[in-house]
N, CA, C and O atoms as CSV, one atom per row, in Angstrom:
chain,resi,resn,atom,element,x,y,z
A,1,MET,N,N,-61.134,-34.668,127.272
A,1,MET,CA,C,-61.027,-34.560,125.832
A,1,MET,C,C,-62.740,-35.305,125.051
A,1,MET,O,O,-63.263,-36.313,125.525
A,2,PHE,N,N,-63.108,-34.824,124.298
A,2,PHE,CA,C,-64.111,-35.454,123.437
A,2,PHE,C,C,-63.728,-35.883,122.085
A,2,PHE,O,O,-63.136,-35.124,121.318
A,3,GLU,N,N,-64.020,-36.956,121.812
A,3,GLU,CA,C,-63.579,-37.485,120.366
A,3,GLU,C,C,-65.024,-37.319,119.528
A,3,GLU,O,O,-66.138,-37.612,119.962
A,4,GLN,N,N,-64.779,-36.902,118.528
A,4,GLN,CA,C,-65.617,-36.480,117.373
A,4,GLN,C,C,-65.310,-37.097,116.080
A,4,GLN,O,O,-64.175,-37.234,115.624
A,5,ILE,N,N,-66.544,-37.506,115.453
A,5,ILE,CA,C,-66.083,-37.514,113.670
A,5,ILE,C,C,-66.590,-36.546,112.963
A,5,ILE,O,O,-67.634,-36.013,113.339
A,6,ASP,N,N,-65.983,-36.167,111.878
A,6,ASP,CA,C,-66.553,-34.535,111.170
A,6,ASP,C,C,-67.268,-35.403,110.120
A,6,ASP,O,O,-67.558,-36.598,110.168
A,7,HIS,N,N,-67.486,-34.433,109.105
A,7,HIS,CA,C,-68.752,-34.785,107.983
A,7,HIS,C,C,-67.809,-35.821,107.100
A,7,HIS,O,O,-68.382,-36.517,106.262
A,8,ARG,N,N,-66.415,-35.939,107.263
A,8,ARG,CA,C,-65.814,-36.949,106.017
A,8,ARG,C,C,-65.486,-38.128,106.887
A,8,ARG,O,O,-64.694,-38.983,106.489
A,9,GLY,N,N,-66.141,-38.214,108.209
A,9,GLY,CA,C,-65.404,-39.599,108.937
A,9,GLY,C,C,-64.598,-39.412,109.374
A,9,GLY,O,O,-64.283,-40.382,110.062
A,10,LYS,N,N,-63.695,-38.387,109.460
A,10,LYS,CA,C,-62.168,-38.505,110.140
A,10,LYS,C,C,-62.509,-38.188,111.653
A,10,LYS,O,O,-63.276,-37.283,111.982
A,11,ARG,N,N,-61.912,-38.958,112.464
A,11,ARG,CA,C,-61.946,-38.879,113.809
A,11,ARG,C,C,-60.923,-37.360,114.519
A,11,ARG,O,O,-59.738,-37.131,114.277
A,12,PHE,N,N,-61.683,-36.693,115.239
A,12,PHE,CA,C,-60.996,-35.769,116.024
A,12,PHE,C,C,-61.170,-35.533,117.238
A,12,PHE,O,O,-62.057,-36.178,117.797
A,13,THR,N,N,-60.413,-34.576,118.003
A,13,THR,CA,C,-60.681,-34.693,119.649
A,13,THR,C,C,-60.468,-33.240,119.987
A,13,THR,O,O,-59.555,-32.458,119.720
A,14,ILE,N,N,-61.686,-33.113,120.711
A,14,ILE,CA,C,-61.717,-31.760,121.158
A,14,ILE,C,C,-61.197,-31.281,122.790
A,14,ILE,O,O,-62.101,-31.324,123.624
A,15,SER,N,N,-60.031,-30.902,123.217
A,15,SER,CA,C,-59.743,-30.912,124.167
A,15,SER,C,C,-60.526,-29.924,125.411
A,15,SER,O,O,-61.167,-28.895,125.195
A,16,ASP,N,N,-60.273,-30.544,126.702
A,16,ASP,CA,C,-60.650,-29.398,127.494
A,16,ASP,C,C,-60.786,-27.851,127.575
A,16,ASP,O,O,-60.078,-27.528,126.621
A,17,GLU,N,N,-61.085,-27.099,127.922
A,17,GLU,CA,C,-60.833,-25.694,127.879
A,17,GLU,C,C,-59.546,-25.251,128.695
A,17,GLU,O,O,-59.018,-24.178,128.403
A,18,ASN,N,N,-59.130,-25.881,129.503
A,18,ASN,CA,C,-57.854,-25.869,130.512
A,18,ASN,C,C,-56.820,-25.827,129.484
A,18,ASN,O,O,-56.113,-24.831,129.327
A,19,SER,N,N,-56.729,-26.740,128.876
A,19,SER,CA,C,-55.523,-26.839,127.940
A,19,SER,C,C,-55.650,-26.022,126.819
A,19,SER,O,O,-54.619,-25.863,126.167
A,20,VAL,N,N,-56.824,-25.377,126.374
A,20,VAL,CA,C,-56.722,-24.631,125.332
A,20,VAL,C,C,-56.264,-22.808,126.057
A,20,VAL,O,O,-55.720,-21.812,125.579
A,21,ASP,N,N,-56.702,-23.076,127.052
A,21,ASP,CA,C,-56.515,-21.606,127.752
A,21,ASP,C,C,-55.080,-21.463,128.032
A,21,ASP,O,O,-54.531,-20.365,128.130
A,22,ASP,N,N,-54.223,-23.083,128.213
A,22,ASP,CA,C,-52.702,-22.624,128.607
A,22,ASP,C,C,-51.923,-22.364,127.357
A,22,ASP,O,O,-50.802,-21.865,127.256
A,23,VAL,N,N,-52.880,-22.879,126.252
A,23,VAL,CA,C,-51.840,-22.483,125.041
A,23,VAL,C,C,-51.960,-21.233,124.591
A,23,VAL,O,O,-51.061,-20.736,123.914
A,24,ALA,N,N,-53.155,-20.514,124.923
A,24,ALA,CA,C,-53.253,-19.482,124.689
A,24,ALA,C,C,-52.590,-18.461,125.758
A,24,ALA,O,O,-52.020,-17.551,125.157
A,25,ARG,N,N,-52.520,-18.371,126.822
A,25,ARG,CA,C,-52.166,-17.568,127.520
A,25,ARG,C,C,-50.042,-17.993,127.430
A,25,ARG,O,O,-49.138,-17.321,127.927
A,26,GLU,N,N,-49.940,-19.175,126.695
A,26,GLU,CA,C,-48.307,-19.168,126.368
A,26,GLU,C,C,-48.129,-18.134,125.375
A,26,GLU,O,O,-47.326,-17.206,125.474
A,27,ARG,N,N,-49.116,-18.393,124.174
A,27,ARG,CA,C,-48.704,-17.763,123.040
A,27,ARG,C,C,-48.937,-16.042,123.456
A,27,ARG,O,O,-48.345,-15.263,122.709
A,28,CYS,N,N,-49.459,-15.648,124.179
A,28,CYS,CA,C,-49.393,-14.247,124.953
A,28,CYS,C,C,-48.179,-14.068,125.476
A,28,CYS,O,O,-47.458,-13.108,125.202
A,29,ARG,N,N,-47.913,-14.915,126.197
A,29,ARG,CA,C,-46.741,-14.528,127.007
A,29,ARG,C,C,-45.387,-14.504,126.118
A,29,ARG,O,O,-44.490,-13.755,126.505
A,30,ARG,N,N,-45.193,-15.251,124.991
A,30,ARG,CA,C,-44.201,-15.293,124.148
A,30,ARG,C,C,-44.463,-14.013,123.401
A,30,ARG,O,O,-43.476,-13.332,123.121
A,31,ALA,N,N,-45.762,-13.552,123.007
A,31,ALA,CA,C,-45.654,-12.293,122.285
A,31,ALA,C,C,-45.461,-11.154,123.035
A,31,ALA,O,O,-45.088,-10.087,122.547
A,32,GLU,N,N,-45.741,-11.370,124.414
A,32,GLU,CA,C,-45.481,-9.885,125.124
A,32,GLU,C,C,-43.622,-9.815,125.386
A,32,GLU,O,O,-42.836,-8.867,125.403
A,33,LEU,N,N,-43.503,-10.807,125.506
A,33,LEU,CA,C,-41.606,-11.130,125.388
A,33,LEU,C,C,-41.212,-10.379,124.012
A,33,LEU,O,O,-40.381,-9.481,123.876
A,34,LEU,N,N,-41.932,-10.910,123.146
A,34,LEU,CA,C,-41.244,-10.324,122.102
A,34,LEU,C,C,-41.565,-8.903,121.704
A,34,LEU,O,O,-40.758,-8.385,120.932
A,35,GLU,N,N,-42.560,-8.208,122.076
A,35,GLU,CA,C,-42.830,-7.022,122.066
A,35,GLU,C,C,-41.632,-6.203,122.728
A,35,GLU,O,O,-40.829,-5.416,122.227
A,36,ARG,N,N,-41.810,-6.703,124.135
A,36,ARG,CA,C,-40.554,-6.070,124.791
A,36,ARG,C,C,-39.438,-5.963,124.374
A,36,ARG,O,O,-38.857,-4.894,124.557
A,37,GLN,N,N,-38.863,-6.906,123.766
A,37,GLN,CA,C,-37.714,-7.247,123.018
A,37,GLN,C,C,-37.652,-6.069,121.729
A,37,GLN,O,O,-36.751,-5.267,121.484
A,38,ALA,N,N,-38.848,-6.270,121.076
A,38,ALA,CA,C,-38.534,-4.999,119.789
A,38,ALA,C,C,-38.790,-3.790,120.478
A,38,ALA,O,O,-38.653,-2.795,119.766
A,39,GLN,N,N,-39.135,-3.567,121.701
A,39,GLN,CA,C,-39.238,-2.183,121.911
A,39,GLN,C,C,-37.769,-1.613,122.467
A,39,GLN,O,O,-37.367,-0.449,122.456
A,40,GLY,N,N,-37.198,-2.636,122.886
A,40,GLY,CA,C,-35.862,-2.325,123.562
A,40,GLY,C,C,-35.039,-2.111,122.275
A,40,GLY,O,O,-34.421,-1.055,122.136
A,41,GLU,N,N,-35.002,-3.176,121.223
A,41,GLU,CA,C,-34.077,-3.050,120.117
A,41,GLU,C,C,-34.431,-1.509,119.693
A,41,GLU,O,O,-33.560,-0.744,119.279
A,42,ASN,N,N,-35.745,-1.152,119.833
A,42,ASN,CA,C,-36.050,0.161,119.059
A,42,ASN,C,C,-35.320,1.480,119.877
A,42,ASN,O,O,-34.856,2.479,119.328
A,43,ARG,N,N,-35.349,1.221,121.224
A,43,ARG,CA,C,-34.647,2.303,121.918
A,43,ARG,C,C,-33.285,2.238,121.525
A,43,ARG,O,O,-32.894,3.310,121.064
A,44,GLU,N,N,-32.482,1.389,121.551
A,44,GLU,CA,C,-31.289,0.721,121.339
A,44,GLU,C,C,-30.912,1.463,119.944
A,44,GLU,O,O,-29.834,2.057,119.921
A,45,LEU,N,N,-31.725,1.470,118.777
A,45,LEU,CA,C,-31.324,2.026,117.468
A,45,LEU,C,C,-31.570,3.693,117.823
A,45,LEU,O,O,-30.829,4.561,117.360
A,46,GLU,N,N,-32.477,3.924,118.523
A,46,GLU,CA,C,-32.768,5.462,118.360
A,46,GLU,C,C,-31.180,6.170,119.267
A,46,GLU,O,O,-30.703,7.244,118.901
A,47,ARG,N,N,-30.630,5.443,120.305
A,47,ARG,CA,C,-29.602,5.805,121.031
A,47,ARG,C,C,-28.526,5.938,119.895
A,47,ARG,O,O,-27.839,6.957,119.951
A,48,ALA,N,N,-28.268,5.016,118.827
A,48,ALA,CA,C,-27.358,4.565,118.045
A,48,ALA,C,C,-27.543,5.872,116.968
A,48,ALA,O,O,-26.573,6.572,116.675
A,49,LYS,N,N,-28.755,6.091,116.473
A,49,LYS,CA,C,-28.704,7.201,115.861
A,49,LYS,C,C,-28.317,8.338,116.651
A,49,LYS,O,O,-27.485,9.112,116.177
A,50,ALA,N,N,-28.886,8.580,117.981
A,50,ALA,CA,C,-28.409,10.054,118.103
A,50,ALA,C,C,-26.791,10.101,118.502
A,50,ALA,O,O,-26.143,11.112,118.232
A,51,VAL,N,N,-26.324,9.240,118.998
A,51,VAL,CA,C,-24.645,8.971,118.924
A,51,VAL,C,C,-23.957,9.279,117.704
A,51,VAL,O,O,-22.873,9.863,117.732
A,52,ALA,N,N,-24.690,8.813,116.286
A,52,ALA,CA,C,-24.171,9.000,115.245
A,52,ALA,C,C,-24.431,10.605,115.038
A,52,ALA,O,O,-23.525,11.281,114.553
A,53,GLY,N,N,-25.452,11.100,115.343
A,53,GLY,CA,C,-25.373,12.817,115.223
A,53,GLY,C,C,-25.824,13.036,113.911
A,53,GLY,O,O,-26.159,12.148,113.127
A,54,SER,N,N,-25.823,14.580,113.634
A,54,SER,CA,C,-25.972,14.852,112.609
A,54,SER,C,C,-24.978,15.179,111.689
A,54,SER,O,O,-25.252,15.905,110.733
A,55,ASP,N,N,-23.490,14.589,111.913
A,55,ASP,CA,C,-22.526,14.742,110.829
A,55,ASP,C,C,-22.262,13.428,110.200
A,55,ASP,O,O,-21.268,13.187,109.515
A,56,SER,N,N,-23.223,12.581,110.475
A,56,SER,CA,C,-22.704,11.258,109.929
A,56,SER,C,C,-23.622,11.561,108.408
A,56,SER,O,O,-24.523,12.369,108.181
A,57,THR,N,N,-23.036,10.661,107.633
A,57,THR,CA,C,-23.505,10.522,106.267
A,57,THR,C,C,-25.005,9.928,105.721
A,57,THR,O,O,-25.591,9.202,106.523
A,58,VAL,N,N,-25.377,10.072,104.985
A,58,VAL,CA,C,-26.794,9.441,104.803
A,58,VAL,C,C,-26.508,7.848,104.637
A,58,VAL,O,O,-27.200,7.044,105.261
A,59,SER,N,N,-25.435,7.413,103.748
A,59,SER,CA,C,-25.307,6.281,103.942
A,59,SER,C,C,-24.859,5.505,105.087
A,59,SER,O,O,-24.942,4.282,105.203
A,60,ASP,N,N,-24.266,6.525,106.114
A,60,ASP,CA,C,-24.063,5.673,107.453
A,60,ASP,C,C,-25.165,5.523,108.239
A,60,ASP,O,O,-25.147,4.720,109.171
A,61,SER,N,N,-25.996,6.098,108.023
A,61,SER,CA,C,-27.286,5.941,108.917
A,61,SER,C,C,-28.243,4.870,108.351
A,61,SER,O,O,-29.126,4.304,108.996
A,62,GLY,N,N,-27.898,4.650,106.877
A,62,GLY,CA,C,-28.599,3.519,106.278
A,62,GLY,C,C,-28.567,1.989,106.902
A,62,GLY,O,O,-29.447,1.136,107.021
A,63,VAL,N,N,-27.349,2.014,107.202
A,63,VAL,CA,C,-26.867,0.777,108.298
A,63,VAL,C,C,-27.971,0.547,109.391
A,63,VAL,O,O,-28.623,-0.497,109.427
A,64,PHE,N,N,-28.110,1.378,110.105
A,64,PHE,CA,C,-29.260,1.385,111.156
A,64,PHE,C,C,-30.665,0.916,110.539
A,64,PHE,O,O,-31.369,0.129,111.172
A,65,ASP,N,N,-30.978,1.316,109.540
A,65,ASP,CA,C,-32.456,1.272,108.731
A,65,ASP,C,C,-32.298,-0.503,108.712
A,65,ASP,O,O,-33.359,-1.040,109.034
A,66,ARG,N,N,-31.539,-1.162,108.497
A,66,ARG,CA,C,-31.503,-2.442,107.863
A,66,ARG,C,C,-32.377,-3.149,108.900
A,66,ARG,O,O,-32.642,-4.344,108.772
């Protein structure tokens, strides 16, 4: 880590590239997990809409849109 002083005289540190990469990798991993979860929930919603069928009223399908 490198210690620096900004234009206001405040000290800050710059960490090495590996720790920055680790943080970025963790964020990407969490984003991928959330994307998979969202896709699964969308598939579940589509199945629920298919089960409800065309006989359901408009107000019934509104429950799934929330």
